[in-house]
BAVO-479382 format. One line per 2 residues: number of its first residue (from 1); for each residue x, y, z of C-alpha. Coordinates in nm, 4 decimals. Layout:
<nodes>
NUM> X:Y:Z | ...
</nodes>
This chain:
<nodes>
1> 0.3358:-0.6998:1.1428 | 0.5658:-0.6946:0.8430
3> 0.9087:-0.5512:0.9082 | 1.1155:-0.3595:0.6573
5> 1.4926:-0.3850:0.6322 | 1.6212:-0.1141:0.3994
7> 1.4233:-0.1732:0.0783 | 1.3229:-0.5321:0.1568
9> 1.0239:-0.6553:0.3551 | 1.0622:-0.9591:0.5795
11> 0.7384:-1.1385:0.4935 | 0.8001:-1.3966:0.7648
13> 0.6961:-1.1265:1.0117 | 0.3675:-1.0536:0.8310
15> 0.0281:-1.1880:0.9319 | -0.0199:-1.5521:0.8443
17> -0.3277:-1.4595:0.6431 | -0.3148:-1.4557:0.2646
19> -0.5331:-1.3092:-0.0101 | -0.5720:-1.4641:-0.3540
21> -0.6183:-1.1756:-0.5972 | -0.7834:-1.2097:-0.9348
23> -0.5836:-1.1198:-1.2452 | -0.7478:-0.7761:-1.2857
25> -0.6835:-0.6716:-0.9246 | -0.3247:-0.7986:-0.9376
27> -0.2510:-0.6213:-1.2668 | -0.3981:-0.2930:-1.1445
29> -0.2018:-0.3005:-0.8193 | 0.1275:-0.3994:-0.9830
31> 0.0869:-0.1293:-1.2502 | 0.0329:0.1359:-0.9835
33> 0.3345:0.0143:-0.7866 | 0.5515:0.0115:-1.0993
35> 0.4592:0.3749:-1.1686 | 0.5361:0.4697:-0.8072
37> 0.8681:0.2868:-0.8241 | 0.9550:0.4812:-1.1396
39> 0.8652:0.8079:-0.9702 | 1.0923:0.7244:-0.6756
41> 1.3795:0.6430:-0.9115 | 1.3155:0.9767:-1.0817
43> 1.3456:1.1609:-0.7505 | 1.6712:0.9809:-0.6769
45> 1.8085:1.1070:-1.0096 | 1.6864:1.4569:-0.9281
47> 1.8784:1.4507:-0.5999 | 2.1882:1.3124:-0.7720
49> 2.1632:1.5900:-1.0347 | 2.1311:1.8686:-0.7755
51> 1.7790:1.9642:-0.8835 | 1.6233:2.2483:-0.6839
53> 1.4501:2.1495:-0.3581 | 1.1005:2.2697:-0.4441
55> 1.1037:2.0724:-0.7685 | 1.1883:1.7571:-0.5731
57> 0.9246:1.8330:-0.3101 | 0.6638:1.8630:-0.5847
59> 0.7559:1.5162:-0.7110 | 0.7482:1.3749:-0.3563
61> 0.3967:1.5122:-0.3221 | 0.2989:1.3343:-0.6443
63> 0.4323:1.0068:-0.5029 | 0.2368:1.0572:-0.1813
65> -0.0785:1.1094:-0.3871 | -0.0051:0.7948:-0.5875
67> 0.0479:0.5950:-0.2664 | -0.2783:0.7307:-0.1258
69> -0.4597:0.6193:-0.4416 | -0.2983:0.2748:-0.4084
71> -0.4097:0.2551:-0.0440 | -0.7659:0.3528:-0.1371
73> -0.7826:0.0825:-0.4029 | -0.6335:-0.1804:-0.1720
75> -0.8594:-0.0850:0.1188 | -1.1678:-0.0894:-0.1035
77> -1.0791:-0.4354:-0.2337 | -1.0042:-0.5548:0.1206
79> -1.3411:-0.4414:0.2520 | -1.5334:-0.5817:-0.0470
81> -1.3646:-0.9221:-0.0233 | -1.1827:-1.0112:0.2989
83> -1.4014:-0.8151:0.5397 | -1.7287:-0.9198:0.3758
85> -1.6209:-1.2864:0.3640 | -1.5192:-1.2894:0.7307
87> -1.8476:-1.1265:0.8318 | -2.0390:-1.3873:0.6316
89> -1.8368:-1.6574:0.8109 | -1.9313:-1.5235:1.1537
91> -1.6017:-1.3514:1.2305 | -1.7438:-0.9996:1.2391
93> -1.5919:-0.8912:1.5716 | -1.2445:-1.0174:1.4771
95> -1.2408:-0.8605:1.1309 | -1.3878:-0.5281:1.2449
97> -1.1223:-0.5043:1.5196 | -0.8516:-0.5852:1.2631
99> -0.9909:-0.3272:1.0201 | -0.9967:-0.0606:1.2904
101> -0.6357:-0.1367:1.3908 | -0.5342:-0.1140:1.0251
103> -0.7144:0.2170:0.9746 | -0.5490:0.3596:1.2855
105> -0.2052:0.2606:1.1500 | -0.2568:0.4093:0.8038
107> -0.4171:0.7303:0.9308 | -0.1160:0.8412:1.1382
</nodes>
């Protein structure tokens, strides 16, 4: 499992698996993450400028929605590529177990 340290992720602790993404998938994911990053920076400025709590909470909710949309896109791509490929290669039990563990983690 990947481990975060402040705002950095220690990728040496991630799964040894990799995923080669096509240019369209990569661009879409990076664009979404850039927008989310901008929203987070905006909330930081709101806090620094003493903006009213409910206004900040509204923006936090927008970020949560954006992260959920990112997760949906990533999960859809994962199932259509990684899961399907592993099933085709006879690794259905392993990949289904991994998918279920992943779903349990993200549905907390």
